[in-house]
C-alpha positions as CSV (number, residue, x, y, z in Angstrom):
1,M,-19.5,-13.4,22.2
2,T,-22.3,-11.1,21.3
3,A,-24.9,-12.7,19.0
4,K,-25.3,-11.1,15.6
5,R,-28.5,-9.1,15.2
6,Q,-31.1,-9.3,12.5
7,G,-32.7,-6.2,11.1
8,P,-32.9,-3.9,8.1
9,L,-29.3,-2.8,8.6
10,A,-27.8,-6.3,8.7
11,G,-24.6,-6.4,6.7
12,I,-23.6,-2.8,7.6
13,R,-20.5,-2.6,9.9
14,I,-19.9,0.5,12.1
15,L,-16.8,1.1,14.1
16,E,-17.5,3.2,17.2
17,I,-14.7,4.9,19.2
18,A,-16.1,4.8,22.7
19,G,-17.4,8.0,24.2
20,I,-20.2,9.2,26.3
21,G,-23.8,10.3,25.5
22,P,-24.9,10.9,21.9
23,G,-22.2,8.9,20.0
24,P,-22.8,5.6,21.8
25,F,-26.6,6.2,21.7
26,A,-26.4,6.7,17.9
27,G,-24.4,3.4,17.8
28,M,-27.2,1.7,19.8
29,L,-29.9,2.9,17.4
30,L,-27.9,1.4,14.5
31,A,-27.2,-1.8,16.3
32,D,-30.9,-2.1,17.3
33,M,-31.7,-2.1,13.5
34,G,-29.3,-4.9,12.8
35,A,-26.0,-3.1,12.0
36,E,-22.8,-4.8,13.3
37,V,-21.4,-2.2,15.6
38,I,-17.9,-2.7,17.0
39,V,-17.1,-0.4,20.0
40,V,-13.5,0.4,20.6
41,E,-13.2,0.9,24.4
42,R,-10.3,2.7,26.0
43,P,-8.6,1.5,29.2
44,G,-10.2,3.5,32.1
45,G,-12.3,5.5,29.6
46,A,-16.0,6.1,29.1
47,G,-18.5,3.7,27.7
48,T,-19.0,0.1,28.8
49,L,-16.0,0.3,31.0
50,S,-17.9,2.7,33.3
51,L,-21.2,0.9,33.5
52,G,-20.1,-2.6,32.5
53,R,-22.9,-4.8,31.3
54,K,-25.5,-2.2,32.5
55,A,-24.6,0.1,29.6
56,I,-27.8,-0.1,27.7
57,Y,-26.5,2.2,25.0
58,N,-24.0,-0.6,24.1
59,R,-26.5,-3.4,23.7
60,G,-26.1,-5.5,20.6
61,K,-22.5,-4.3,20.0
62,Q,-19.2,-6.1,20.1
63,S,-16.4,-4.7,22.3
64,I,-12.7,-4.5,22.0
65,C,-10.5,-2.6,24.4
66,V,-7.6,-0.7,22.8
67,D,-5.1,1.7,24.3
68,L,-5.3,4.4,21.6
69,K,-2.2,6.1,22.9
70,A,0.0,3.1,22.7
71,P,2.5,2.9,19.8
72,R,1.0,1.5,16.6
73,A,-2.5,1.5,18.1
74,A,-3.6,3.6,15.1
75,D,-2.4,0.8,12.8
76,L,-4.7,-1.7,14.4
77,V,-7.7,0.6,14.4
78,L,-7.1,1.4,10.7
79,R,-7.2,-2.3,10.0
80,L,-10.7,-2.3,11.5
81,V,-11.6,0.8,9.6
82,A,-10.7,-1.0,6.3
83,G,-13.7,-3.4,6.7
84,S,-16.2,-0.8,8.0
85,D,-18.9,1.2,6.3
86,A,-18.9,4.0,8.9
87,L,-17.0,5.3,12.0
88,I,-18.5,7.1,15.0
89,E,-16.3,9.4,17.1
90,G,-17.2,12.0,19.7
91,M,-13.9,13.6,20.7
92,R,-13.1,17.3,20.6
93,P,-12.0,18.6,17.1
94,G,-8.5,17.6,16.4
95,A,-8.2,14.8,19.0
96,M,-8.7,11.9,16.5
97,E,-6.1,13.6,14.1
98,R,-3.6,13.6,17.0
99,L,-4.2,9.9,17.4
100,G,-3.5,9.3,13.7
101,L,-7.1,8.4,13.2
102,G,-8.6,11.5,11.6
103,P,-10.7,11.5,8.5
104,E,-7.8,11.8,6.1
105,A,-6.1,8.7,7.5
106,C,-9.3,6.7,7.7
107,L,-10.6,7.6,4.2
108,A,-7.2,6.8,2.8
109,R,-7.6,3.3,4.2
110,Q,-11.3,3.0,3.3
111,P,-12.4,5.5,0.6
112,K,-16.1,4.6,1.0
113,L,-16.0,5.3,4.7
114,V,-18.7,7.5,6.3
115,Y,-16.8,9.3,9.1
116,G,-19.4,10.4,11.7
117,R,-18.2,13.2,14.0
118,M,-20.3,13.9,17.1
119,T,-19.7,17.2,19.0
120,G,-21.6,19.8,20.8
121,W,-20.4,22.9,18.9
122,G,-19.3,21.4,15.6
123,Q,-16.0,21.0,13.9
124,D,-15.5,24.8,13.3
125,G,-16.6,28.1,14.6
126,P,-15.3,30.2,17.6
127,W,-16.6,27.8,20.2
128,A,-15.6,24.5,18.5
129,P,-12.7,23.8,20.8
130,C,-14.6,24.6,24.0
131,A,-16.2,22.2,26.5
132,G,-19.9,22.0,27.0
133,H,-22.9,19.9,27.8
134,D,-26.4,19.3,26.6
135,I,-27.8,22.3,28.5
136,D,-25.2,24.7,27.0
137,Y,-25.8,23.5,23.4
138,I,-29.6,23.9,23.6
139,A,-29.2,27.3,25.4
140,L,-27.1,28.7,22.5
141,S,-29.3,27.1,19.8
142,G,-32.5,28.7,21.0
143,A,-34.1,25.4,22.0
144,L,-33.9,25.9,25.8
145,W,-35.2,29.5,25.7
146,Y,-38.8,28.3,24.8
147,S,-38.9,25.6,27.5
148,G,-40.6,26.2,30.8
149,Q,-43.5,28.2,32.3
150,A,-44.0,31.9,31.9
151,G,-42.2,33.9,34.6
152,G,-40.0,31.0,35.5
153,S,-36.5,29.8,34.5
154,P,-36.1,27.8,31.3
155,V,-36.2,24.0,32.1
156,A,-34.1,21.5,30.2
157,P,-35.3,17.9,29.8
158,P,-32.0,16.2,30.8
159,T,-30.0,15.2,27.6
160,L,-33.2,14.6,25.6
161,V,-33.4,17.7,23.4
162,G,-29.7,18.2,22.9
163,D,-27.5,15.1,23.3
164,L,-30.1,12.6,22.0
165,G,-32.7,14.5,19.9
166,G,-30.3,17.1,18.4
167,G,-27.2,14.9,18.5
168,A,-27.6,11.1,18.3
169,L,-30.6,11.0,16.1
170,Y,-29.1,13.4,13.6
171,L,-25.8,11.5,13.6
172,A,-27.5,8.2,12.9
173,L,-29.6,9.7,10.1
174,G,-26.5,11.4,8.6
175,I,-24.5,8.1,8.7
176,L,-27.3,6.2,7.0
177,A,-27.6,8.9,4.3
178,G,-23.8,8.9,3.9
179,I,-23.8,5.1,3.5
180,L,-26.5,5.3,0.8
181,H,-24.4,7.9,-1.0
182,A,-21.2,5.9,-0.7
183,R,-22.9,2.8,-2.1
184,A,-24.2,4.7,-5.1
185,S,-21.1,6.8,-5.8
186,G,-18.2,4.9,-4.2
187,E,-17.4,8.1,-2.3
188,G,-17.0,8.4,1.5
189,Q,-17.3,11.6,3.4
190,V,-17.3,13.3,6.8
191,I,-20.5,13.9,8.8
192,D,-20.3,16.9,11.1
193,A,-23.1,16.2,13.5
194,A,-23.2,19.1,16.0
195,I,-25.8,19.2,18.8
196,V,-26.1,23.0,18.4
197,D,-27.1,22.4,14.7
198,G,-29.5,19.6,15.4
199,S,-31.3,21.2,18.4
200,A,-31.7,24.4,16.3
201,N,-33.1,22.3,13.5
202,L,-35.7,20.8,15.9
203,M,-37.0,24.4,16.4
204,N,-38.2,24.6,12.8
205,L,-41.8,23.5,13.7
206,L,-42.1,26.1,16.3
207,L,-40.6,28.7,14.0
208,A,-43.2,27.8,11.4
209,F,-45.9,28.4,14.1
210,A,-44.3,31.7,14.9
211,A,-44.3,32.7,11.3
212,G,-48.0,31.9,11.3
213,G,-48.7,34.3,14.2
214,M,-48.2,32.2,17.3
215,P,-46.5,34.3,20.0
216,M,-42.9,33.1,20.5
217,E,-42.9,33.6,24.3
218,R,-43.0,31.2,27.1
219,G,-46.5,30.7,28.4
220,K,-48.0,32.7,25.5
221,G,-47.9,30.1,22.7
222,W,-50.9,28.1,21.6
223,I,-49.2,24.8,22.7
224,D,-47.7,25.7,26.0
225,G,-49.7,28.5,27.5
226,P,-53.4,27.6,27.4
227,Y,-55.1,25.7,30.2
228,W,-55.9,22.9,27.7
229,Y,-52.2,22.1,27.2
230,G,-50.2,21.4,30.4
231,T,-50.0,19.3,33.5
232,Y,-52.2,19.1,36.6
233,R,-51.5,17.8,40.1
234,C,-53.9,15.1,41.4
235,A,-55.0,14.4,45.0
236,D,-52.3,11.8,45.4
237,G,-49.5,14.0,44.2
238,R,-49.3,12.4,40.8
239,Y,-49.9,14.3,37.6
240,L,-52.0,14.3,34.5
241,A,-51.0,15.7,31.1
242,V,-53.7,17.5,29.1
243,G,-53.3,18.2,25.4
244,S,-56.8,18.8,24.1
245,I,-55.8,21.3,21.4
246,E,-58.3,20.6,18.5
247,P,-61.9,21.8,19.1
248,Q,-63.4,18.3,18.9
249,F,-60.9,16.9,21.4
250,H,-61.4,19.9,23.7
251,A,-65.2,19.3,23.5
252,E,-64.7,15.7,24.5
253,F,-62.4,16.8,27.3
254,L,-65.1,19.1,28.8
255,R,-67.8,16.5,28.3
256,R,-65.9,13.9,30.2
257,L,-65.5,16.4,33.1
258,G,-69.2,17.3,32.9
259,L,-68.3,20.9,32.0
260,D,-69.9,21.2,28.6
261,G,-70.8,24.8,27.9
262,D,-68.8,26.3,30.8
263,P,-68.0,29.8,29.6
264,L,-64.7,30.1,31.5
265,L,-63.4,26.9,29.7
266,A,-64.4,27.9,26.2
267,Q,-61.3,27.7,24.0
268,S,-59.9,31.1,23.3
269,L,-56.6,32.5,22.1
270,D,-57.1,35.4,24.5
271,D,-54.5,34.7,27.0
272,S,-56.1,36.9,29.6
273,T,-58.6,34.0,30.3
274,W,-56.0,31.3,30.7
275,A,-54.9,31.8,34.3
276,A,-58.4,31.7,35.7
277,A,-59.3,28.6,33.6
278,R,-56.2,26.8,34.6
279,A,-56.9,27.6,38.3
280,R,-60.4,26.2,37.9
281,L,-59.1,22.9,36.4
282,A,-56.4,22.7,38.9
283,G,-58.9,22.6,41.7
284,I,-61.0,20.0,39.9
285,F,-58.1,17.6,39.3
286,A,-56.7,18.1,42.8
287,A,-59.9,16.7,44.3
288,E,-59.3,13.1,43.0
289,P,-56.3,10.8,42.6
290,Q,-54.6,10.1,39.3
291,D,-56.3,6.6,38.9
292,H,-59.7,8.2,39.1
293,W,-59.0,10.6,36.2
294,C,-57.4,7.8,34.2
295,R,-60.8,6.0,34.4
296,V,-62.6,9.1,33.4
297,F,-60.6,9.6,30.3
298,D,-59.6,6.1,29.4
299,G,-60.3,5.2,25.8
300,S,-61.4,8.7,24.8
301,D,-60.3,11.4,22.4
302,A,-59.9,13.9,25.2
303,C,-56.0,13.7,24.9
304,V,-55.3,13.2,28.5
305,A,-52.6,10.8,29.8
306,P,-51.1,10.1,33.2
307,V,-47.6,11.3,33.9
308,L,-45.6,8.2,34.7
309,D,-42.0,7.4,35.5
310,P,-40.4,4.7,33.3
311,Y,-41.1,1.9,35.8
312,Q,-44.8,2.8,36.1
313,A,-44.9,3.2,32.3
314,A,-43.7,-0.3,31.8
315,G,-46.8,-1.6,33.5
316,H,-49.3,0.6,31.8
317,P,-51.7,-1.6,29.7
318,H,-51.0,0.1,26.5
319,L,-47.2,0.0,26.8
320,A,-47.3,-3.5,28.2
321,A,-49.3,-4.7,25.2
322,R,-46.7,-3.2,22.9
323,R,-43.8,-4.4,25.1
324,V,-42.4,-0.8,24.9
325,Y,-40.3,-1.6,28.0
326,Q,-38.4,-4.8,28.5
327,T,-36.1,-6.2,31.1
328,R,-32.9,-8.0,30.2
329,D,-30.3,-9.2,32.7
330,G,-32.1,-7.3,35.4
331,V,-32.0,-3.9,33.6
332,L,-35.2,-2.2,32.5
333,Q,-34.8,-0.6,29.1
334,A,-36.9,0.6,26.2
335,A,-37.4,-1.7,23.2
336,P,-35.9,-0.9,19.8
337,A,-37.7,1.7,17.8
338,P,-39.1,2.2,15.2
339,R,-40.7,-1.1,14.4
340,F,-40.3,-2.9,11.1
341,S,-42.9,-5.3,9.7
342,A,-40.2,-7.5,8.1
343,F,-38.5,-7.9,11.5
344,P,-41.5,-8.0,13.9
345,D,-39.8,-9.7,16.9
346,A,-37.2,-7.1,17.9
347,E,-35.9,-7.9,21.4
348,V,-33.4,-5.9,23.4
349,A,-30.0,-7.3,22.8
350,E,-27.3,-8.3,25.3
351,V,-24.7,-5.7,26.4
352,P,-21.2,-7.1,25.7
353,A,-18.6,-7.6,28.3
354,P,-16.1,-4.7,28.0
355,G,-13.4,-5.9,25.7
356,G,-14.8,-9.4,25.6
357,D,-15.1,-9.8,21.8
358,W,-11.5,-8.8,21.0
359,R,-10.4,-12.1,19.4
360,E,-13.5,-12.3,17.1
361,I,-13.2,-8.7,16.1
362,M,-9.6,-9.1,15.2
363,G,-10.5,-12.2,13.3
364,T,-12.9,-10.2,11.1
365,A,-10.0,-7.9,10.3
366,G,-8.0,-10.8,9.0
367,I,-5.7,-10.9,12.0
368,A,-4.7,-14.5,12.9
369,A,-4.6,-15.8,16.4
370,A,-0.8,-15.5,16.8
371,E,-0.7,-11.9,15.6
372,A,-3.8,-11.1,17.8
373,D,-1.8,-12.3,20.8
374,S,1.1,-10.1,19.8
375,W,-1.1,-7.0,20.0
376,V,-2.1,-8.1,23.5
377,D,1.6,-8.7,24.4
378,A,2.4,-5.2,23.2
379,G,-0.2,-3.6,25.5
380,V,-2.3,-2.3,22.6
381,V,-5.3,-4.6,23.0
382,R,-6.5,-5.2,26.6
383,P,-8.5,-8.4,27.1
384,P,-11.0,-8.5,29.9
385,A,-9.6,-9.3,33.3
């Protein structure tokens, strides 16, 4: 049995229909903050059944395995809906309706329900029924176009901008806003969280810069083209990230390098100087290993940091002091975020055994043991082997 979590969302119950990617990640965010999240797994489907107890995105949740295509499966899920504040689903538009679990059926059972729908293209529009993945959604939204170096192909950070940034985060925020509205008004609603919408929304900061005169072109913008914003290879093949944008930070950057007053490295928005300046710095950084440069810039306002993989990052003094990465049951994972002063000791939670909480979950729905066993006998509920 998964232990109940403490946090600012304690007392909120979320029913999650298992899927992949952004839906489960949104559920993890809510569980990390103390919500009771019940994940409905499907036999042979995605979610914890594919990664078992290594499915970090299901930590802190409870798990029940239900064959959603079995006769009367919808009746059981609707009984779980009746006691829930929100539902998360990530199927193609129309799929939940065909299972008898669409918004109309669920809101009829629980009028205050916040029905969260996670898709790539959204619930309507010409592409709504089509398949896609993170890279496709951010390509169409404009978010991918700006990513990458001038003259090269656009580069997508895998799943981060679309599935997680434009999808999971917006879904979690929408669900919380919907719950606040439901508690004030008694009215539930449907949240249409589309990755194409969220990733486009993430572009608003860059669109504001463009409106202010920054070139909207890869390698020409003030935050991706200049030599003072980018990565450099060190002698050991590792990299440094430089982001000394503001004049005072740029001056500290040059001072630490012993290059005060160097005319080639004077900050300028004239992009004709950037290539030569970048080449000059590339030669300097390539002469020493990453650790050397970390010592040069450590504790300064030069805005320089080593590029680390997650396993290296876990051991960095700053992240180690904050326990940003933690290991549980042999799995390295990032700690819950953000942090709450009222709940200062947030630890990563246990990942449930797939289907392992079925009896407790049915009990919370008012289903007595004998009836619970009858759902198992009917093949609707699948206990763990």
